[in-house]
N, C-alpha and C positions, 0 to 999 in steps of 0.2 A: 588466552589473552596475552597480547604482547607486553612484555615488561617495559616500563618506562622509568626515566630518572626525573625526579621532581625539579632538579636545578637547571634542566636544559632550557626551559622557557625564560626564567629570569636572567640566566647567563647570556642568552642570545640578545635579549633586549638591552641589557646593560652594556655589553660589548659594542653593540651597534651604535648606541647613543654616544658613548665615549668616542668611538671612531668618527662619528658625525661632528661632534664638537671640535675634535682635532682638525678635521677637514675644513670646517668653516673658519677656524682660527688661523691655521697655518697656510691655507689655500695652496696645498700641494696636490697635484693630480694623482700621485701615487697613494695618497691617503684616502682612497675611495672607501667609504664605510663598509661596503660589502667585501672588498678585498681584505681590509684589516680584520673584519670579523672572521673570515675564513682562515686567515693566517694565525689567529689566536685560538679559535675553537678546535680546528682540526688537530694541531699538536696536543691540545689538552685532552681530546678524546683518545688519542694514541697513548699518551702518558698514563691516563687513568684506566686504560684497557676497556673503554666503554664502547660497545658495539654501536654502529651508526643507527641501526634500527631502533635501539632503545632511546637514543638521543632524539631521533625523529618523532617517536611516539610521544615523548614528553613535550615537544614543541609543535605538535601537529596543527594547532590552531593558527600558527603563522602561515603554514602552507595552505590552509583552508581560506585564508584571507587574500590569497594571491589573485583569484578570479575577481572578487569584488574590487580589489585595488586597480586591476586593469580596466574594469568597467568605469571606475571613478575618473579615469583619465579622459573620458568622453565629455566631462563637464566643460573644460576649456575649449574643446572642439565645438560644443554647442554655442559658446559665447562668440565664436568667430564664424558662425554659420553663414552670415550674410556675405562675407568675403569668399567663403568656400564655394557657395552656389555660383558666384560669378566666374570662378576659375576652375570649375569641376573637370572640364576636358583636359586642361593642362595638368592638373593635379593627378588625375587618373593615369595619364600617359607617363608622368614621372614615376609614379608608384609601380606601374607595370614594368617599365624599363629597369628600375632599381631592383625589383624582385627577380627578374630574369637574370640580371648580372650577378646578384647574390647567389642564386641557385647554381648558375653555370660555373662561376669562378672557383668557389670552394670545392665543389664536387670534381671538377676537371683537374684541379691541382692535386687533389687527393689521389685520384686514379693515376695521374701522371707519375706520382711518387710511389706508386705500387700498392695503394690501399685496396682492400677487397671490396666487392660491391656492397656488402652490408655496412662497412665503415663509411664508404662514400655516401650511401643513402642516409646515414646518420648525420653527416656533415651538411647535406643539402639544405635543410631548413634552419641553418644556424642563425639567420638574421630575423627570425620571427620570435614572438614571445613563447615562453617555455611550454605552456599547455598545448598550443598549436603545433609547435615543433615536435613534441613527443608523439602526438597523434599522426602527424605527417610521416615521421620516420617509421612508425609502426606500420603504416599503410603501404609503404614502398619497400619494406623488407629491411629497414634499418633497426638500430638498437636505441630505444628511447632514452636510456640512461646516458649514453654517449651524446645524444642530441642535446640533452639538458646541460651537460657540461660544456659543450660547444657554445650554446646560447649564452650561458653565464660568462664565458671567456670573452666572446665577441662583445657582449653588452658592457663589460667592465672596460675593455679597450676603448670603446666609443665614449663612455662616460668620463674616462680619465684623460684621453688625448684628443677627443673630437673637436672641442672648441679651440684648442691650441692649433690644430691643423687648419681649422677655418680661418683663424687669424693669419697664419702663415700664407694661406692661399688668398687672403683678402676677400673672403666671403663675408659680407656684412649684413645682407638682408636676413631678417629674422625668419621669414617664411622659408627661404632656401636652407638655412641652417637647421631649422626644425624638420623639414622634409628629409634632408640627408640623414639626420640622426635617427629619426624614427624608422627609416627604411633599413639602415645598416645595423642599428644597435637597440632596436625594439624598446621594451619597457624601461630598462636601465638608462638608456640614452634619453628617453622621453622624460623620465624623472629629473635628470640633470638639466634638460632644457627648461622644464617648468620652474626649476629653482632660479635659473638665470633670467628668463624673460617669459612673460605670459603668452605672447604671440608664438614664440618658438615652441612652447609646450603644446599649444593648440595644434599647430601644423605637424609636430612630431607625433602627437596622438593620432591625428588623421592618417599619417603614413603607417604607423604601427598597426592600426586596424585594417587599413586597405591592403597593405602588403601581406598581412596574415591571411586574409581572405584569398588574395591572388595566389599565394604560395600553396595553400591547401587545395585549391582547385586545379592548379597547373602541375604541381609536383608529380602526380602519377603519370602524366604525359611527357614531362620534361626529362625525368630520370632515365627512362629507356633510351631516349635520344642521346643523352650525355654518355651513357654506357656504350652505345654503338659507336660514338665518335672517338671516345678516349679510353674505352675499356680494353 
């Protein structure tokens, strides 16, 4: 039986909520709760010489709650269903285009910079939520752990800087902001949208789920094409 440490769960919860309070109070993009939690917990594990496996075992319940949390994002989507039905063709086209761009750009740039095919395959699903990204990476010869790291990195970038970029580009429509965030920054971006505006959260949730489905279906066909063009 894998050894675990009793303090990993309360530590994670306390650090996250302190980081969240700082984020709400100071309103600084860099004080993203997930980023702050990582910046505190990782050095602490290194300092105490605690293996990550033991830390994970002690806080596994948080990982188990990931899937229900993603499903819960469907509630605001349900609340906006009447608008989504009227726009489903446009919404599906936007999510399809966004998924293709996300898959092509990251993978092509990685190959252009000299990445091996397995690393490129790991980067391809960077813009979908972690469970889907890891499954997609595994199916096309990637490394699921690297995919998870890429997903977290991309999600934090979107959650921290996405709305500032929207303001700079003068993108004001809540539906447009939500779709862009859900397409590019998956669950972390969606959670940020839900904090700011209910409609943004609904459309971001729609993009999160739709792009996840599209990526999982098209990745096995898209990746060989990218390898042929840029490999």
